[in-house]
SEMAR-159881 format. One record per residue: residue number from 0; residue in one letter; x, y, z of N, C-alpha, C, CB in turn. Coordinates in steps of 0.05 Angstrom, whole numbers. Glycine has a CB too. Example, Ala and Ser with C-alpha at 12.3 -4.5 7.8 and 13.67 -1.06 7.14 Angstrom:
2
- 0,A,264,-114,156,246,-90,156,264,-66,156,226,-89,181
- 1,S,257,-45,142,273,-21,143,258,1,157,282,-12,114
This chain:
188
- 0,M,17,-24,0,0,0,0,18,25,0,-20,0,25
- 1,E,13,43,-18,30,67,-20,24,85,4,26,81,-46
- 2,K,42,104,9,40,121,33,14,137,34,64,140,34
- 3,S,6,149,11,-19,165,12,-43,148,17,-22,180,-15
- 4,Q,-43,123,8,-65,105,14,-66,98,43,-64,80,-4
- 5,E,-42,94,55,-40,88,83,-50,111,100,-11,81,91
- 6,L,-42,135,92,-51,159,107,-82,162,105,-38,184,96
- 7,K,-92,158,81,-121,160,77,-135,139,94,-128,156,47
- 8,A,-125,114,94,-138,93,110,-136,99,140,-124,66,104
- 9,S,-114,110,149,-111,118,177,-130,140,184,-82,126,182
- 10,A,-132,160,168,-151,182,173,-180,172,174,-148,204,152
- 11,L,-186,155,155,-213,143,154,-219,128,180,-216,125,130
- 12,Q,-200,111,189,-204,96,213,-207,115,237,-181,77,217
- 13,T,-191,136,238,-192,155,260,-219,168,263,-170,177,256
- 14,I,-231,177,241,-257,191,245,-279,172,249,-262,209,221
- 15,Q,-275,146,241,-296,126,245,-295,113,272,-294,105,223
- 16,T,-274,118,287,-271,106,314,-279,127,335,-242,97,319
- 17,E,-300,120,350,-310,138,370,-290,139,393,-337,130,381
- 18,I,-289,162,406,-272,165,430,-285,150,453,-268,196,437
- 19,D,-269,136,468,-280,121,492,-294,141,510,-256,107,507
- 20,V,-319,135,517,-335,153,533,-323,157,561,-363,143,536
- 21,D,-306,138,570,-293,142,596,-275,166,596,-278,116,604
- 22,L,-265,174,573,-247,197,571,-263,223,577,-235,198,543
- 23,L,-289,222,576,-305,245,584,-299,254,613,-335,240,580
- 24,K,-290,235,629,-283,242,657,-259,261,658,-276,217,673
- 25,E,-244,262,636,-222,281,633,-230,299,609,-194,266,628
- 26,P,-247,318,612,-259,332,589,-239,346,572,-279,352,599
- 27,L,-217,357,583,-198,370,566,-183,350,548,-177,386,584
- 28,E,-178,327,559,-166,306,543,-185,296,521,-157,282,560
- 29,Y,-211,295,528,-231,287,508,-231,307,485,-259,285,521
- 30,I,-231,333,492,-231,353,471,-206,351,454,-232,382,484
- 31,F,-183,346,467,-158,343,452,-160,319,433,-134,340,472
- 32,A,-171,297,442,-174,273,425,-193,279,402,-185,250,442
- 33,D,-214,295,408,-232,302,387,-218,320,366,-257,317,399
- 34,H,-200,337,375,-185,353,356,-168,336,337,-166,373,371
- 35,F,-157,314,348,-143,295,330,-161,284,309,-130,272,347
- 36,R,-185,277,316,-204,267,297,-212,288,276,-230,256,311
- 37,Q,-214,313,285,-220,335,267,-197,339,247,-226,361,282
- 38,R,-172,336,256,-150,338,237,-152,316,216,-123,336,252
- 39,A,-160,292,224,-164,270,205,-186,277,185,-170,244,220
- 40,L,-207,290,195,-229,298,177,-218,318,157,-252,312,194
- 41,C,-201,336,165,-190,356,146,-174,342,124,-171,375,161
- 42,M,-160,321,131,-145,306,111,-165,293,91,-127,285,124
- 43,L,-186,282,102,-206,269,84,-220,289,66,-226,253,101
- 44,L,-226,312,77,-238,333,60,-220,341,37,-246,357,77
- 45,D,-194,344,43,-175,350,22,-174,328,1,-147,354,34
- 46,E,-175,303,11,-175,280,-8,-200,280,-25,-174,253,8
- 47,I,-223,285,-13,-248,286,-28,-247,308,-50,-272,292,-10
- 48,A,-235,331,-42,-233,353,-61,-215,346,-85,-222,378,-47
- 49,D,-194,330,-79,-174,324,-100,-179,298,-115,-147,322,-87
- 50,D,-195,280,-104,-198,253,-116,-214,255,-142,-212,235,-96
- 51,E,-205,240,-161,-220,235,-186,-217,205,-191,-210,253,-210
- 52,P,-237,189,-190,-265,196,-182,-267,199,-152,-284,175,-192
- 53,T,-289,211,-143,-294,215,-115,-298,187,-102,-320,232,-111
- 54,D,-286,184,-78,-287,159,-63,-312,160,-45,-262,154,-47
- 55,P,-332,144,-51,-357,144,-35,-353,138,-6,-377,125,-47
- 56,E,-333,121,1,-328,115,29,-318,139,44,-307,92,31
- 57,L,-301,155,31,-291,180,44,-314,200,48,-269,192,28
- 58,V,-330,202,27,-353,221,28,-372,213,51,-368,222,1
- 59,S,-378,188,53,-397,178,73,-385,183,101,-403,149,69
- 60,A,-360,177,105,-347,181,131,-346,210,139,-318,169,131
- 61,A,-339,227,120,-338,256,126,-366,266,133,-326,272,103
- 62,L,-386,257,118,-413,266,123,-423,257,150,-432,255,101
- 63,T,-418,232,157,-426,222,183,-413,238,206,-418,192,186
- 64,F,-387,244,203,-373,259,224,-384,287,226,-343,260,217
- 65,L,-388,300,204,-398,328,205,-426,329,216,-398,340,177
- 66,T,-443,309,211,-471,310,220,-474,300,249,-488,294,202
- 67,S,-455,285,259,-459,274,286,-438,284,307,-457,244,285
- 68,E,-415,291,298,-393,298,317,-386,327,319,-369,282,310
- 69,F,-391,342,297,-381,369,295,-395,388,314,-383,379,267
- 70,Q,-422,388,314,-437,407,330,-434,402,360,-466,405,323
- 71,P,-434,377,370,-430,373,398,-402,383,408,-432,343,405
- 72,H,-382,380,390,-356,391,398,-356,421,400,-335,382,376
- 73,I,-369,434,381,-370,464,383,-385,472,408,-384,475,358
- 74,A,-407,458,415,-422,464,439,-405,459,464,-448,447,441
- 75,D,-389,438,464,-371,433,486,-353,457,492,-353,408,481
- 76,E,-344,469,471,-326,492,474,-342,518,480,-309,496,450
- 77,E,-362,523,465,-377,549,467,-393,551,493,-395,552,443
- 78,T,-406,530,501,-423,532,525,-410,520,550,-449,517,520
- 79,G,-388,506,546,-374,494,569,-347,506,574,-371,464,564
- 80,L,-328,499,557,-300,506,561,-295,536,561,-283,493,540
- 81,F,-304,550,540,-297,579,538,-308,595,561,-308,589,512
- 82,P,-333,592,569,-343,608,592,-327,601,618,-372,602,597
- 83,L,-320,576,622,-305,569,646,-277,582,645,-302,538,648
- 84,L,-265,582,622,-239,594,618,-240,624,623,-227,587,591
- 85,Q,-260,637,612,-263,666,617,-266,672,647,-287,677,601
- 86,K,-280,655,660,-285,658,689,-259,655,705,-306,638,699
- 87,R,-242,636,697,-218,630,712,-192,644,703,-213,600,711
- 88,A,-192,654,679,-168,666,668,-160,691,684,-171,673,639
- 89,E,-134,695,685,-123,720,698,-121,741,676,-95,714,711
- 90,P,-121,766,684,-119,788,664,-95,785,646,-118,815,677
- 91,E,-72,776,657,-48,773,641,-50,750,620,-24,768,659
- 92,D,-70,733,623,-74,712,603,-83,723,576,-94,691,614
- 93,E,-97,745,577,-107,759,553,-121,739,534,-83,772,538
- 94,I,-140,724,545,-153,703,530,-178,712,516,-160,680,549
- 95,D,-190,735,524,-215,744,513,-214,747,483,-223,770,526
- 96,K,-194,759,472,-192,763,443,-189,736,429,-168,781,436
- 97,V,-175,718,440,-171,692,428,-198,677,427,-150,675,443
- 98,L,-212,677,450,-238,664,451,-258,677,432,-248,663,479
- 99,Q,-258,703,430,-276,717,412,-270,709,383,-273,748,415
- 100,Q,-245,707,376,-237,699,349,-247,670,344,-206,701,345
- 101,L,-243,653,363,-251,625,360,-281,622,357,-241,608,384
- 102,T,-296,638,373,-325,638,371,-334,647,343,-337,657,393
- 103,E,-322,668,333,-329,677,306,-323,656,285,-313,703,300
- 104,E,-300,642,289,-293,621,271,-313,597,273,-265,611,276
- 105,H,-322,591,297,-342,570,300,-367,577,284,-349,566,330
- 106,V,-376,602,285,-400,610,270,-395,606,240,-407,639,276
- 107,S,-373,616,231,-366,614,202,-363,584,194,-341,629,196
- 108,D,-349,569,211,-345,540,205,-372,525,205,-326,528,225
- 109,G,-389,533,223,-416,520,224,-432,525,198,-431,530,248
- 110,Q,-430,550,188,-444,556,163,-432,540,140,-442,586,157
- 111,D,-405,539,139,-392,524,118,-398,494,120,-361,528,119
- 112,A,-399,484,145,-405,456,149,-433,449,138,-404,449,179
- 113,K,-452,466,141,-479,461,131,-478,459,100,-499,483,139
- 114,I,-463,476,87,-461,475,58,-447,450,49,-446,500,47
- 115,I,-426,442,64,-410,418,58,-428,394,61,-385,416,76
- 116,V,-443,393,83,-461,370,88,-480,367,65,-477,373,115
- 117,S,-492,388,56,-511,388,34,-497,377,8,-523,416,28
- 118,A,-473,387,3,-458,378,-21,-451,348,-19,-433,395,-25
- 119,L,-443,339,4,-435,311,8,-460,293,5,-422,307,35
- 120,K,-483,302,16,-507,287,12,-514,284,-17,-531,300,28
- 121,K,-511,305,-32,-517,304,-61,-499,284,-75,-514,332,-73
- 122,L,-473,284,-67,-455,265,-79,-463,236,-73,-426,269,-69
- 123,I,-471,231,-49,-480,204,-41,-506,197,-56,-484,202,-11
- 124,Q,-525,215,-57,-550,210,-71,-546,205,-101,-569,233,-67
- 125,A,-527,218,-113,-521,214,-141,-510,186,-147,-502,235,-151
- 126,Q,-497,174,-127,-485,148,-130,-467,146,-154,-507,126,-131
- 127,V,-454,167,-160,-435,168,-182,-409,177,-172,-446,187,-205
- 128,E,-388,164,-181,-361,171,-171,-348,192,-189,-343,146,-170
- 129,N,-363,214,-192,-352,237,-208,-335,254,-191,-375,253,-221
- 130,P,-318,270,-204,-303,289,-188,-322,310,-177,-281,303,-206
- 131,I,-315,321,-155,-331,341,-142,-329,367,-157,-323,345,-112
- 132,D,-350,383,-157,-349,408,-173,-328,427,-161,-376,422,-173
- 133,P,-316,444,-177,-293,461,-168,-300,479,-144,-284,478,-191
- 134,D,-324,491,-144,-332,508,-122,-333,493,-95,-359,522,-127
- 135,T,-345,469,-96,-346,453,-72,-318,443,-64,-365,428,-76
- 136,A,-302,436,-83,-274,428,-77,-259,451,-63,-259,420,-102
- 137,D,-263,475,-73,-250,499,-60,-261,503,-32,-256,524,-77
- 138,L,-287,499,-28,-298,502,-1,-287,481,18,-329,499,-2
- 139,L,-285,456,9,-273,435,26,-245,441,34,-274,408,11
- 140,K,-229,451,15,-201,457,21,-199,481,40,-186,463,-5
- 141,R,-216,502,35,-216,525,53,-224,518,81,-234,547,42
- 142,F,-246,502,83,-255,493,109,-233,477,124,-281,476,106
- 143,A,-221,459,110,-199,442,122,-176,460,131,-189,421,102
- 144,A,-168,479,115,-146,497,123,-154,514,147,-138,515,99
- 145,N,-178,525,146,-187,541,169,-188,524,195,-215,553,163
- 146,E,-198,500,192,-200,482,216,-172,476,227,-214,456,209
- 147,R,-154,471,210,-126,465,219,-115,489,235,-108,459,195
- 148,Q,-119,513,225,-110,537,239,-124,540,266,-114,562,222
- 149,H,-150,535,266,-167,537,289,-157,517,310,-196,532,282
- 150,L,-151,493,302,-142,472,321,-115,478,332,-141,445,307
- 151,I,-98,491,316,-71,499,327,-75,519,350,-54,513,304
- 152,V,-93,538,347,-97,558,369,-109,544,393,-116,580,359
- 153,E,-128,526,389,-141,513,412,-121,494,426,-165,497,403
- 154,N,-105,480,411,-86,461,423,-62,474,436,-77,441,402
- 155,S,-54,497,425,-29,509,435,-35,532,455,-14,520,412
- 156,I,-59,543,455,-65,565,474,-88,558,493,-72,591,458
- 157,V,-110,551,482,-134,547,499,-132,523,517,-159,543,481
- 158,L,-125,500,507,-124,476,524,-102,478,546,-120,451,508
- 159,P,-78,487,539,-58,490,560,-66,510,582,-31,499,549
- 160,L,-79,532,574,-88,551,594,-111,539,611,-98,577,580
- 161,A,-128,524,598,-150,511,613,-138,491,633,-169,497,593
- 162,R,-118,476,625,-106,457,644,-93,472,668,-84,441,629
- 163,A,-84,496,663,-71,511,685,-91,525,702,-52,531,673
- 164,R,-114,533,691,-132,551,706,-157,537,717,-140,573,688
- 165,L,-168,517,703,-193,506,711,-189,489,737,-205,488,689
- 166,T,-209,490,754,-208,475,779,-218,446,773,-225,488,801
- 167,Q,-215,429,793,-226,402,791,-256,403,788,-218,384,815
- 168,E,-269,421,803,-298,424,801,-306,434,773,-308,444,822
- 169,D,-291,453,762,-296,462,735,-296,439,715,-276,484,726
- 170,C,-275,423,718,-272,400,699,-294,380,703,-245,387,703
- 171,A,-302,375,728,-324,357,733,-350,367,721,-328,352,764
- 172,N,-355,393,724,-379,405,712,-378,404,681,-383,434,721
- 173,L,-355,409,670,-351,408,641,-356,379,632,-323,417,633
- 174,A,-345,360,646,-349,332,639,-378,324,639,-333,313,658
- 175,K,-392,333,660,-421,326,662,-436,338,638,-433,337,688
- 176,S,-431,363,632,-446,376,610,-439,363,583,-439,406,608
- 177,M,-414,354,579,-407,341,555,-420,313,553,-376,338,553
- 178,A,-421,299,576,-434,273,576,-464,276,571,-429,259,603
- 179,D,-476,295,584,-505,300,580,-511,306,551,-514,324,598
- 180,R,-494,321,538,-498,328,510,-498,303,492,-476,348,500
- 181,R,-483,283,501,-481,258,486,-499,236,496,-452,249,487
- 182,G,-515,242,516,-533,222,528,-519,200,542,-550,211,506
- 183,V,-496,207,554,-480,187,568,-480,193,598,-451,187,557
- 184,A,-482,172,614,-480,175,643,-452,168,651,-501,156,658
- 185,L,-440,186,667,-413,182,676,-414,166,702,-398,209,680
- 186,D,-397,146,704,-394,131,729,-376,147,747,-383,102,724
- 187,D,-382,147,772,-365,161,791,-340,147,798,-380,167,816
């Protein structure tokens, strides 16, 4: 198997493998693991944009991830992590601008994700392995590039600061809200 095929297969397996729900007990680690899966999604979106013919397995996997995993993750950050971090951050952390930028990107990414989901559904419904149209390919590539930049900021600034500032109680509350969002009961 050539290297690009191996990478594609690895990315596909990554987004198709759910994160162990026990990791929700460590919500910052769960978010970090989810970021890894999102990076794999970005690789698949680039592949979908470039592949001729379009690989239906990649399209299906990306569609499933975007429709089931993407919004809960954004909610984890927007309604859970970011407010807690704003509450606990020190003035010298200067996190407000970073979080505001990330929130704006979440809105934009959410809008792009809806368009991408619609385009991927159309590809699946057509059941034809045609190349994706150029405008959609450009959107997939832009979305993937934006997500990669977004994840760099979250992994290098937000999560380390959260690890330093959030209390055990904050993390427990974050874990509970994330578990509730997924319909999972956490064992004590």
